[in-house]
C-alpha positions in Angstrom: 0.0 0.0 0.0 1.1 3.5 -0.9 1.4 6.0 2.0 -1.8 8.2 2.0 -1.3 11.7 0.9 -1.9 14.5 3.3 -5.1 15.6 1.9 -6.7 12.3 2.0 -5.3 11.6 5.5 -6.5 14.8 6.9 -10.0 14.1 5.4 -10.2 10.6 7.1 -9.0 12.1 10.3 -11.8 14.8 10.2 -14.4 12.2 9.5 -13.2 10.0 12.4 -13.4 12.9 14.9 -16.8 13.9 13.8 -18.0 10.2 14.0 -16.4 9.7 17.4 -17.8 12.9 18.9 -21.4 12.1 17.5 -21.3 8.5 18.7 -20.0 9.5 22.2 -22.8 12.0 22.7 -25.4 9.2 22.5 -23.3 7.2 25.1 -25.0 9.6 27.5 -28.2 7.9 26.9 -26.9 4.5 27.4 -25.4 5.5 30.7 -28.8 7.0 31.8 -30.8 4.0 30.6 -28.4 1.6 32.3 -28.8 3.2 35.7 -32.6 3.4 35.2 -32.6 -0.4 34.3 -31.0 -1.1 37.8 -27.4 -1.5 37.1 -24.9 0.4 39.2 -22.5 2.9 37.9 -19.4 0.7 37.9 -21.5 -2.1 36.1 -22.6 0.4 33.6 -18.9 1.6 32.9 -17.7 -2.0 32.7 -20.3 -2.8 29.8 -18.9 0.1 27.9 -15.1 -0.8 28.5 -15.6 -4.6 27.9 -18.6 -5.0 25.6 -18.1 -1.9 23.6 -20.9 -2.4 21.1 -23.6 0.0 21.3 -26.4 -2.0 20.0 -25.6 -5.0 22.1 -25.5 -2.7 25.2 -28.7 -1.1 24.6 -30.2 -4.5 24.0 -28.7 -5.7 27.3 -30.3 -3.0 29.5 -33.4 -2.9 27.6 -34.0 -6.5 28.4 -33.2 -5.9 32.1 -35.3 -2.7 32.1 -38.3 -4.7 30.9 -38.0 -7.3 33.6 -36.3 -9.9 31.6 -33.9 -12.6 33.1 -30.1 -11.9 33.0 -29.8 -14.9 30.7 -32.2 -13.4 28.2 -30.3 -10.2 28.3 -27.0 -11.8 27.6 -28.4 -13.9 24.7 -30.1 -10.9 23.1 -26.8 -8.9 23.3 -24.9 -11.8 22.0 -27.1 -12.3 19.0 -26.7 -8.5 18.1 -22.9 -8.6 18.7 -22.5 -11.3 15.9 -22.7 -8.5 13.4 -19.2 -7.3 14.5 -17.5 -10.6 13.6 -18.8 -10.1 10.1 -16.7 -6.9 9.9 -13.5 -8.7 10.4 -13.0 -10.1 6.9 -13.7 -6.4 5.5 -11.0 -4.5 7.7 -8.4 -7.2 8.3 -6.7 -6.9 4.8 -6.6 -3.0 5.6 -5.0 -3.4 9.0 -2.7 -6.5 8.8 -2.6 -6.1 12.6 0.2 -8.1 14.5 1.1 -8.9 17.8 -0.9 -6.9 20.6 -2.5 -4.9 18.0 -4.6 -7.8 16.7 -6.8 -8.2 19.9 -7.0 -4.2 20.1 -8.2 -4.1 16.5 -10.8 -6.7 17.3 -12.0 -4.8 20.1 -12.2 -1.6 18.0 -14.0 -3.3 15.0 -17.4 -1.7 15.4 -19.9 -0.2 13.2 -18.4 3.2 12.8 -14.7 2.1 12.5 -15.7 -0.3 9.7 -17.7 2.3 7.9 -15.0 5.0 8.1 -12.3 2.5 6.9 -14.2 0.9 4.2 -15.4 4.3 2.7 -11.9 5.4 1.8 -10.8 4.7 -1.7 -7.1 4.3 -0.8 -6.6 1.2 1.6 -3.7 3.0 3.4 -6.3 5.9 4.1 -8.7 3.4 5.4 -5.9 2.0 7.8 -5.8 5.5 9.2 -9.5 6.1 9.3 -10.1 2.7 11.2 -7.5 3.5 14.0 -8.5 7.1 14.4 -12.3 6.3 14.5 -11.9 3.1 16.7 -9.8 4.8 19.2 -11.8 8.0 19.2 -15.2 6.2 19.6 -13.8 4.1 22.4 -12.6 7.2 24.4 -15.7 9.3 24.0 -18.2 6.4 24.2 -16.7 5.5 27.6 -16.6 9.1 28.8 -20.1 10.0 28.0 -21.4 6.6 29.4 -19.9 7.8 32.7 -21.5 11.2 32.4 -24.9 9.6 31.5 -24.6 7.2 34.4 -23.8 10.0 37.0 -26.7 12.3 35.8 -29.1 9.3 35.4 -30.9 9.8 38.5 -31.4 13.5 38.0 -32.9 12.9 34.7 -35.6 10.5 35.8 -37.0 8.3 33.2 -34.7 8.7 30.2 -37.4 7.7 27.9 -39.3 11.0 28.5 -36.4 12.6 26.7 -36.3 10.0 23.7 -33.0 8.7 24.9 -34.1 5.3 24.2 -34.1 6.1 20.5 -30.8 7.4 20.3 -28.9 4.5 19.2 -31.3 3.9 16.4 -31.0 7.4 15.4 -27.3 7.5 15.3 -27.0 4.4 13.3 -29.4 5.8 10.7 -27.4 8.8 10.6 -24.3 6.6 9.9 -25.8 4.6 6.9 -27.9 7.4 5.5 -25.2 8.5 3.0 -25.0 4.9 1.9 -28.6 4.8 0.7 -29.1 8.4 -0.7 -25.7 8.9 -2.6 -25.1 8.1 -6.3 -25.4 4.5 -7.3 -27.3 3.7 -4.2 -30.2 1.9 -5.7 -29.2 -1.6 -4.7 -28.5 -0.2 -1.1 -32.1 1.1 -1.1 -33.6 -2.1 -2.2 -31.6 -4.0 0.4 -32.6 -1.7 3.1 -36.2 -1.8 2.2 -36.2 -5.6 2.2 -34.5 -5.7 5.6 -37.1 -3.3 7.1 -39.8 -5.6 5.6 -38.3 -8.8 7.0 -37.8 -7.2 10.6 -41.3 -5.9 10.7 -42.7 -9.2 9.6 -40.9 -11.2 12.1 -40.9 -8.9 15.1 -44.4 -10.2 16.6 -43.1 -13.9 16.4 -39.5 -14.1 17.5 -37.4 -12.9 20.5 -35.7 -9.6 20.8 -32.5 -9.6 18.7 -33.8 -12.1 16.2 -35.4 -9.7 13.7 -32.0 -7.8 13.3 -30.1 -11.0 12.4 -32.9 -12.2 10.0 -32.8 -8.9 8.5 -29.1 -9.2 7.8 -29.9 -12.2 5.7 -31.2 -9.9 3.1 -28.0 -8.1 2.6 -26.0 -11.5 2.6 -28.4 -12.9 -0.2 -28.0 -9.5 -2.0 -24.2 -9.7 -2.0 -24.3 -13.2 -3.4 -26.8 -12.2 -6.3 -25.5 -8.7 -7.1 -22.1 -8.1 -8.7 -20.7 -4.8 -8.2 -19.9 -2.6 -11.0 -16.3 -2.6 -12.4 -14.3 0.4 -11.4 -13.7 3.0 -13.9 -11.2 5.8 -14.3 -12.0 9.5 -14.3 -12.3 9.6 -18.0 -15.0 6.9 -18.1 -12.6 4.0 -19.3 -12.4 0.8 -17.6 -9.8 1.0 -14.9 -9.9 -2.7 -13.8 -6.6 -4.4 -14.1 -5.8 -8.2 -14.6 -4.6 -10.1 -11.7 -1.0 -10.1 -13.5 -0.9 -6.5 -13.0 -1.6 -6.6 -9.2 1.0 -7.3 -6.4 1.0 -10.7 -4.6 -2.1 -10.8 -2.5 -0.1 -12.2 0.4 2.4 -9.3 0.0 0.3 -6.2 -1.2 3.3 -3.9 -1.1 5.9 -6.3 -2.2 6.5 -4.5 -5.7 6.6 -1.1 -4.1 9.8 0.7 -3.2 10.6 0.9 0.6 9.6 4.7 0.7 6.1 3.9 -0.4 5.3 1.1 2.0 3.2 1.5 5.0 4.5 -0.2 8.0 1.5 -1.7 9.7 3.5 -1.6 13.2 3.9 2.2 12.9 1.6 4.9 14.3 -1.4 6.2 12.3 
């Protein structure tokens, strides 16, 4: 991979900072909802530090707040957390993390870091975007979780302020550019199909299952729809044959040392 140019790098960092702040802000709602569901402040903070998956955390405290058993809460959170495992194959080629960075990268592989990383055209910029977003969201999410837990009692019932809808609203804001931008017809169809599946099965299956079944729509679409071949700025076909590409096991093997990105280096 070539080193990212300064303009692209700065753009990825700005995007990462924006996503980190926006995500961190709705951590206040999780902290308040968690305390309202009966968890202590240390338990709430531990969930954000160790689980670090907003959707799973909201599901966990939601089940507890509704009077559900701890086992049901853990199962629901686990089902929603499965999606993070699907992000691994997307970001692993960008990161090539080794040693202690590998478990750290796994902990930081969430919706936001994956979205920012995979949105970059240059894999090297995607590497920068992943780490800045992952670390930024982790810090902001945990700080605002603590803040929400501390003021939770003063707020009263968080649902009065609509805080229980904050997670869904933030996720919608994250994916909105994907379903409204140029060439988004397939994304729109997939999104509509996922919504229909989730609505159809919600009355009949436990909490968390509709999300996973809706994800099947995207998986099927991924098998059936071929992405368009990349084109150059002049409209000509920019796709290259396998012979023109570097060895898949060594993506920067054919580049001079000055153009290589050391995966062990800092972002």
